[in-house]
mmCIF file of the N, C-alpha and C atoms, coordinates in Angstrom:
data_MODEL
# 
_entry.id   MODEL 
# 
loop_
_atom_site.group_PDB 
_atom_site.id 
_atom_site.type_symbol 
_atom_site.label_atom_id 
_atom_site.label_alt_id 
_atom_site.label_comp_id 
_atom_site.label_asym_id 
_atom_site.label_entity_id 
_atom_site.label_seq_id 
_atom_site.pdbx_PDB_ins_code 
_atom_site.Cartn_x 
_atom_site.Cartn_y 
_atom_site.Cartn_z 
_atom_site.occupancy 
_atom_site.B_iso_or_equiv 
_atom_site.pdbx_formal_charge 
_atom_site.auth_seq_id 
_atom_site.auth_comp_id 
_atom_site.auth_asym_id 
_atom_site.auth_atom_id 
_atom_site.pdbx_PDB_model_num 
ATOM 1   N N  . MET A 1 1  ? -18.618 -0.388  -45.534 1.00 0.00 ? 1  MET A N  1 
ATOM 2   C CA . MET A 1 1  ? -17.935 -1.181  -44.581 1.00 0.00 ? 1  MET A CA 1 
ATOM 3   C C  . MET A 1 1  ? -16.966 -2.101  -45.225 1.00 0.00 ? 1  MET A C  1 
ATOM 4   N N  . LYS A 1 2  ? -17.376 -2.592  -46.427 1.00 0.00 ? 2  LYS A N  1 
ATOM 5   C CA . LYS A 1 2  ? -16.481 -3.529  -47.136 1.00 0.00 ? 2  LYS A CA 1 
ATOM 6   C C  . LYS A 1 2  ? -15.156 -2.817  -47.562 1.00 0.00 ? 2  LYS A C  1 
ATOM 7   N N  . GLN A 1 3  ? -15.238 -1.535  -47.781 1.00 0.00 ? 3  GLN A N  1 
ATOM 8   C CA . GLN A 1 3  ? -14.042 -0.818  -48.168 1.00 0.00 ? 3  GLN A CA 1 
ATOM 9   C C  . GLN A 1 3  ? -13.003 -0.731  -47.000 1.00 0.00 ? 3  GLN A C  1 
ATOM 10  N N  . GLN A 1 4  ? -13.492 -0.933  -45.779 1.00 0.00 ? 4  GLN A N  1 
ATOM 11  C CA . GLN A 1 4  ? -12.664 -0.933  -44.609 1.00 0.00 ? 4  GLN A CA 1 
ATOM 12  C C  . GLN A 1 4  ? -12.262 -2.343  -44.174 1.00 0.00 ? 4  GLN A C  1 
ATOM 13  N N  . GLY A 1 5  ? -12.557 -3.369  -44.994 1.00 0.00 ? 5  GLY A N  1 
ATOM 14  C CA . GLY A 1 5  ? -12.074 -4.712  -44.684 1.00 0.00 ? 5  GLY A CA 1 
ATOM 15  C C  . GLY A 1 5  ? -13.126 -5.661  -44.129 1.00 0.00 ? 5  GLY A C  1 
ATOM 16  N N  . PHE A 1 6  ? -14.344 -5.174  -43.830 1.00 0.00 ? 6  PHE A N  1 
ATOM 17  C CA . PHE A 1 6  ? -15.377 -6.049  -43.296 1.00 0.00 ? 6  PHE A CA 1 
ATOM 18  C C  . PHE A 1 6  ? -15.830 -6.957  -44.417 1.00 0.00 ? 6  PHE A C  1 
ATOM 19  N N  . SER A 1 7  ? -16.243 -8.195  -44.035 1.00 0.00 ? 7  SER A N  1 
ATOM 20  C CA . SER A 1 7  ? -16.738 -9.141  -45.027 1.00 0.00 ? 7  SER A CA 1 
ATOM 21  C C  . SER A 1 7  ? -18.210 -9.506  -44.709 1.00 0.00 ? 7  SER A C  1 
ATOM 22  N N  . GLY A 1 8  ? -18.947 -9.664  -45.766 1.00 0.00 ? 8  GLY A N  1 
ATOM 23  C CA . GLY A 1 8  ? -20.367 -10.029 -45.523 1.00 0.00 ? 8  GLY A CA 1 
ATOM 24  C C  . GLY A 1 8  ? -20.621 -11.507 -45.593 1.00 0.00 ? 8  GLY A C  1 
ATOM 25  N N  . LEU A 1 9  ? -21.677 -11.908 -44.916 1.00 0.00 ? 9  LEU A N  1 
ATOM 26  C CA . LEU A 1 9  ? -22.107 -13.328 -44.962 1.00 0.00 ? 9  LEU A CA 1 
ATOM 27  C C  . LEU A 1 9  ? -23.124 -13.543 -46.111 1.00 0.00 ? 9  LEU A C  1 
ATOM 28  N N  . ALA A 1 10 ? -22.923 -14.510 -46.851 1.00 0.00 ? 10 ALA A N  1 
ATOM 29  C CA . ALA A 1 10 ? -23.764 -14.839 -48.086 1.00 0.00 ? 10 ALA A CA 1 
ATOM 30  C C  . ALA A 1 10 ? -25.204 -15.034 -47.600 1.00 0.00 ? 10 ALA A C  1 
ATOM 31  N N  . SER A 1 11 ? -25.421 -15.677 -46.450 1.00 0.00 ? 11 SER A N  1 
ATOM 32  C CA . SER A 1 11 ? -26.814 -16.067 -46.050 1.00 0.00 ? 11 SER A CA 1 
ATOM 33  C C  . SER A 1 11 ? -27.458 -14.993 -45.250 1.00 0.00 ? 11 SER A C  1 
ATOM 34  N N  . GLU A 1 12 ? -26.758 -13.866 -44.842 1.00 0.00 ? 12 GLU A N  1 
ATOM 35  C CA . GLU A 1 12 ? -27.297 -12.778 -44.056 1.00 0.00 ? 12 GLU A CA 1 
ATOM 36  C C  . GLU A 1 12 ? -26.718 -11.446 -44.543 1.00 0.00 ? 12 GLU A C  1 
ATOM 37  N N  . TRP A 1 13 ? -27.439 -10.737 -45.432 1.00 0.00 ? 13 TRP A N  1 
ATOM 38  C CA . TRP A 1 13 ? -26.938 -9.513  -46.044 1.00 0.00 ? 13 TRP A CA 1 
ATOM 39  C C  . TRP A 1 13 ? -26.655 -8.445  -45.030 1.00 0.00 ? 13 TRP A C  1 
ATOM 40  N N  . TRP A 1 14 ? -27.254 -8.465  -43.895 1.00 0.00 ? 14 TRP A N  1 
ATOM 41  C CA . TRP A 1 14 ? -27.152 -7.452  -42.849 1.00 0.00 ? 14 TRP A CA 1 
ATOM 42  C C  . TRP A 1 14 ? -25.922 -7.726  -41.928 1.00 0.00 ? 14 TRP A C  1 
ATOM 43  N N  . HIS A 1 15 ? -25.343 -8.934  -42.015 1.00 0.00 ? 15 HIS A N  1 
ATOM 44  C CA . HIS A 1 15 ? -24.330 -9.326  -41.048 1.00 0.00 ? 15 HIS A CA 1 
ATOM 45  C C  . HIS A 1 15 ? -22.954 -9.119  -41.666 1.00 0.00 ? 15 HIS A C  1 
ATOM 46  N N  . LEU A 1 16 ? -22.085 -8.389  -41.043 1.00 0.00 ? 16 LEU A N  1 
ATOM 47  C CA . LEU A 1 16 ? -20.755 -8.216  -41.453 1.00 0.00 ? 16 LEU A CA 1 
ATOM 48  C C  . LEU A 1 16 ? -19.778 -8.574  -40.384 1.00 0.00 ? 16 LEU A C  1 
ATOM 49  N N  . ASP A 1 17 ? -18.659 -9.170  -40.718 1.00 0.00 ? 17 ASP A N  1 
ATOM 50  C CA . ASP A 1 17 ? -17.592 -9.526  -39.782 1.00 0.00 ? 17 ASP A CA 1 
ATOM 51  C C  . ASP A 1 17 ? -16.441 -8.565  -39.925 1.00 0.00 ? 17 ASP A C  1 
ATOM 52  N N  . ALA A 1 18 ? -15.826 -8.224  -38.801 1.00 0.00 ? 18 ALA A N  1 
ATOM 53  C CA . ALA A 1 18 ? -14.619 -7.416  -38.862 1.00 0.00 ? 18 ALA A CA 1 
ATOM 54  C C  . ALA A 1 18 ? -13.400 -8.230  -39.272 1.00 0.00 ? 18 ALA A C  1 
ATOM 55  N N  . PRO A 1 19 ? -12.455 -7.562  -39.873 1.00 0.00 ? 19 PRO A N  1 
ATOM 56  C CA . PRO A 1 19 ? -11.282 -8.313  -40.265 1.00 0.00 ? 19 PRO A CA 1 
ATOM 57  C C  . PRO A 1 19 ? -10.588 -8.838  -38.949 1.00 0.00 ? 19 PRO A C  1 
ATOM 58  N N  . LYS A 1 20 ? -10.030 -10.036 -39.013 1.00 0.00 ? 20 LYS A N  1 
ATOM 59  C CA . LYS A 1 20 ? -9.316  -10.660 -37.925 1.00 0.00 ? 20 LYS A CA 1 
ATOM 60  C C  . LYS A 1 20 ? -10.189 -10.794 -36.642 1.00 0.00 ? 20 LYS A C  1 
ATOM 61  N N  . TRP A 1 21 ? -11.530 -10.875 -36.801 1.00 0.00 ? 21 TRP A N  1 
ATOM 62  C CA . TRP A 1 21 ? -12.366 -10.970 -35.546 1.00 0.00 ? 21 TRP A CA 1 
ATOM 63  C C  . TRP A 1 21 ? -11.981 -12.071 -34.649 1.00 0.00 ? 21 TRP A C  1 
ATOM 64  N N  . GLU A 1 22 ? -11.378 -13.142 -35.175 1.00 0.00 ? 22 GLU A N  1 
ATOM 65  C CA . GLU A 1 22 ? -11.087 -14.321 -34.409 1.00 0.00 ? 22 GLU A CA 1 
ATOM 66  C C  . GLU A 1 22 ? -10.091 -14.026 -33.248 1.00 0.00 ? 22 GLU A C  1 
ATOM 67  N N  . ILE A 1 23 ? -9.256  -13.016 -33.390 1.00 0.00 ? 23 ILE A N  1 
ATOM 68  C CA . ILE A 1 23 ? -8.271  -12.688 -32.369 1.00 0.00 ? 23 ILE A CA 1 
ATOM 69  C C  . ILE A 1 23 ? -8.810  -11.991 -31.192 1.00 0.00 ? 23 ILE A C  1 
ATOM 70  N N  . TYR A 1 24 ? -9.968  -11.524 -31.185 1.00 0.00 ? 24 TYR A N  1 
ATOM 71  C CA . TYR A 1 24 ? -10.587 -10.732 -30.160 1.00 0.00 ? 24 TYR A CA 1 
ATOM 72  C C  . TYR A 1 24 ? -11.487 -11.657 -29.239 1.00 0.00 ? 24 TYR A C  1 
ATOM 73  N N  . PRO A 1 25 ? -11.307 -11.561 -27.932 1.00 0.00 ? 25 PRO A N  1 
ATOM 74  C CA . PRO A 1 25 ? -12.139 -12.392 -27.024 1.00 0.00 ? 25 PRO A CA 1 
ATOM 75  C C  . PRO A 1 25 ? -13.565 -11.986 -27.057 1.00 0.00 ? 25 PRO A C  1 
ATOM 76  N N  . VAL A 1 26 ? -14.465 -12.840 -26.770 1.00 0.00 ? 26 VAL A N  1 
ATOM 77  C CA . VAL A 1 26 ? -15.923 -12.529 -26.546 1.00 0.00 ? 26 VAL A CA 1 
ATOM 78  C C  . VAL A 1 26 ? -16.053 -11.930 -25.192 1.00 0.00 ? 26 VAL A C  1 
ATOM 79  N N  . SER A 1 27 ? -16.812 -10.799 -25.081 1.00 0.00 ? 27 SER A N  1 
ATOM 80  C CA . SER A 1 27 ? -17.091 -10.194 -23.815 1.00 0.00 ? 27 SER A CA 1 
ATOM 81  C C  . SER A 1 27 ? -18.536 -10.353 -23.465 1.00 0.00 ? 27 SER A C  1 
ATOM 82  N N  . ASP A 1 28 ? -18.824 -10.546 -22.210 1.00 0.00 ? 28 ASP A N  1 
ATOM 83  C CA . ASP A 1 28 ? -20.206 -10.644 -21.740 1.00 0.00 ? 28 ASP A CA 1 
ATOM 84  C C  . ASP A 1 28 ? -20.303 -9.686  -20.524 1.00 0.00 ? 28 ASP A C  1 
ATOM 85  N N  . ILE A 1 29 ? -20.545 -8.419  -20.869 1.00 0.00 ? 29 ILE A N  1 
ATOM 86  C CA . ILE A 1 29 ? -20.620 -7.387  -19.836 1.00 0.00 ? 29 ILE A CA 1 
ATOM 87  C C  . ILE A 1 29 ? -22.019 -6.933  -19.697 1.00 0.00 ? 29 ILE A C  1 
ATOM 88  N N  . PRO A 1 30 ? -22.639 -6.890  -18.512 1.00 0.00 ? 30 PRO A N  1 
ATOM 89  C CA . PRO A 1 30 ? -23.979 -6.429  -18.388 1.00 0.00 ? 30 PRO A CA 1 
ATOM 90  C C  . PRO A 1 30 ? -24.051 -4.938  -18.621 1.00 0.00 ? 30 PRO A C  1 
ATOM 91  N N  . PHE A 1 31 ? -25.121 -4.531  -19.192 1.00 0.00 ? 31 PHE A N  1 
ATOM 92  C CA . PHE A 1 31 ? -25.258 -3.049  -19.500 1.00 0.00 ? 31 PHE A CA 1 
ATOM 93  C C  . PHE A 1 31 ? -25.129 -2.192  -18.233 1.00 0.00 ? 31 PHE A C  1 
ATOM 94  N N  . GLU A 1 32 ? -25.550 -2.705  -17.104 1.00 0.00 ? 32 GLU A N  1 
ATOM 95  C CA . GLU A 1 32 ? -25.448 -1.914  -15.850 1.00 0.00 ? 32 GLU A CA 1 
ATOM 96  C C  . GLU A 1 32 ? -23.987 -1.611  -15.518 1.00 0.00 ? 32 GLU A C  1 
ATOM 97  N N  . LYS A 1 33 ? -23.027 -2.388  -16.002 1.00 0.00 ? 33 LYS A N  1 
ATOM 98  C CA . LYS A 1 33 ? -21.589 -2.122  -15.710 1.00 0.00 ? 33 LYS A CA 1 
ATOM 99  C C  . LYS A 1 33 ? -20.857 -1.273  -16.743 1.00 0.00 ? 33 LYS A C  1 
ATOM 100 N N  . ILE A 1 34 ? -21.604 -0.893  -17.783 1.00 0.00 ? 34 ILE A N  1 
ATOM 101 C CA . ILE A 1 34 ? -20.958 -0.018  -18.818 1.00 0.00 ? 34 ILE A CA 1 
ATOM 102 C C  . ILE A 1 34 ? -21.105 1.438   -18.435 1.00 0.00 ? 34 ILE A C  1 
ATOM 103 N N  . SER A 1 35 ? -20.036 2.199   -18.547 1.00 0.00 ? 35 SER A N  1 
ATOM 104 C CA . SER A 1 35 ? -20.067 3.564   -18.133 1.00 0.00 ? 35 SER A CA 1 
ATOM 105 C C  . SER A 1 35 ? -21.038 4.377   -18.996 1.00 0.00 ? 35 SER A C  1 
ATOM 106 N N  . HIS A 1 36 ? -21.660 5.319   -18.371 1.00 0.00 ? 36 HIS A N  1 
ATOM 107 C CA . HIS A 1 36 ? -22.674 6.173   -19.122 1.00 0.00 ? 36 HIS A CA 1 
ATOM 108 C C  . HIS A 1 36 ? -22.087 7.554   -19.332 1.00 0.00 ? 36 HIS A C  1 
ATOM 109 N N  . ASN A 1 37 ? -20.820 7.696   -19.542 1.00 0.00 ? 37 ASN A N  1 
ATOM 110 C CA . ASN A 1 37 ? -20.199 9.041   -19.714 1.00 0.00 ? 37 ASN A CA 1 
ATOM 111 C C  . ASN A 1 37 ? -20.536 9.654   -21.076 1.00 0.00 ? 37 ASN A C  1 
# 
């Protein structure tokens, strides 16, 4: 994932952030409203 631009957090080896994540809004969509196609 790092080869694709993701960066890791020093305190959490399992947590990676996407490049430019700050420009994307946070979504709060219930699972029931997500399409099951």
